C-alpha positions in Angstrom: 7.7 -4.3 4.1 4.2 -3.9 2.6 5.9 -5.2 -1.0 7.5 -8.0 0.7 4.6 -9.5 2.2 2.3 -8.7 -1.1 4.8 -10.6 -3.3 5.6 -13.4 -1.0 1.9 -13.9 -0.5 1.4 -13.9 -4.4 4.1 -16.6 -4.6 2.8 -18.6 -2.0 -0.7 -18.9 -3.8 1.0 -19.5 -6.7 2.7 -22.5 -5.9 1.5 -25.9 -6.4 -0.5 -27.2 -3.6 0.9 -29.4 -1.0 2.0 -29.1 2.2 3.0 -26.5 4.4 6.8 -26.5 3.5 5.8 -26.3 -0.3 4.4 -23.0 0.8 7.0 -21.7 2.8 9.6 -22.3 0.1 8.6 -20.0 -2.5 7.8 -17.3 0.4 11.2 -17.2 1.4 13.1 -17.2 -1.6 11.0 -14.0 -2.6 12.1 -12.6 0.3 15.7 -13.9 0.0 15.7 -12.3 -3.3 13.6 -9.1 -2.8 16.1 -8.5 0.4 19.3 -8.8 -2.0 17.8 -6.4 -4.4 17.4 -3.9 -1.5 20.9 -4.9 0.5 22.4 -4.1 -3.0 21.0 -1.1 -3.6 21.7 0.5 0.1 25.6 -0.5 -0.3 25.7 1.2 -3.9 23.7 4.4 -2.9 25.5 4.5 0.8 28.9 3.1 0.0 29.8 3.9 -3.5 27.9 6.5 -5.2 27.4 8.8 -2.3 29.3 8.1 1.4 28.5 11.2 2.3 24.7 10.4 3.0 26.2 8.4 6.0 27.3 11.5 7.8 23.9 13.0 7.0 22.3 9.7 8.7 24.6 10.2 11.6 23.6 13.9 12.3 19.6 13.0 11.8 20.2 10.2 14.4 21.8 12.5 16.9 19.7 15.2 16.6 16.7 13.1 17.4 16.0 14.5 21.5 14.9 10.7 22.3 17.7 8.8 20.8 20.6 11.4 20.6 22.9 10.1 23.0 23.1 6.4 22.0 24.1 7.1 18.4 26.7 9.4 19.0 29.6 6.6 18.6 27.1 3.9 16.7 29.4 2.8 13.6 27.2 3.6 10.8 30.1 2.7 8.2 28.9 0.9 5.3 31.4 -1.6 3.7 30.8 -4.8 1.9 31.6 -7.3 4.2 28.9 -5.3 6.9 26.3 -5.0 4.5 26.4 -8.6 3.8 26.3 -9.3 7.7 23.2 -7.3 8.0 21.8 -8.9 4.7 22.6 -12.2 6.2 21.4 -11.3 9.6 18.1 -10.0 8.3 17.2 -13.7 7.0 16.4 -14.8 10.0 13.9 -12.3 10.4 12.8 -12.9 7.0 12.2 -16.8 7.5 9.9 -16.1 10.6 8.2 -13.9 8.5 7.9 -16.5 5.8 6.5 -18.6 8.1 3.8 -16.8 8.9 3.0 -15.6 5.2 2.8 -19.6 4.3 0.8 -20.1 7.3 -2.0 -17.4 5.9 -1.5 -18.4 2.4 -2.6 -21.8 2.5 -5.8 -21.3 4.6 
C-alpha cells in the first residue's frame, strides 16, 4: 500500500497544475494500473501456476486461534471471474484513497 501511495503522490505532483479534478485523475489512474498488475499477479500465482497455495492459505487461516472458525467454510477459490470482481470492488477503496492523495498533493 505504501508503494501505491508513493506513486500516486508522484503522479499528482507531476500533473499540470489546475483544479482538484486534474489532480484526482492521475492519482486514480495510477491506482487502477497498479492494482490491475497486482490482481493479474494474484490470479496467475494462485489460479494458474500453483493452485495448491489456496489450500495452504486456508490451513493458515483456520489454524489462527482468533479467526479459525470463521474461515472454515470460506470460499477461497481463485477464478478469473472471482478475481475480476475483487479487482472491481477494490477500485471503490482506491478512489477514496485517490481523493486523499489528490487533496494532499495539491496543498
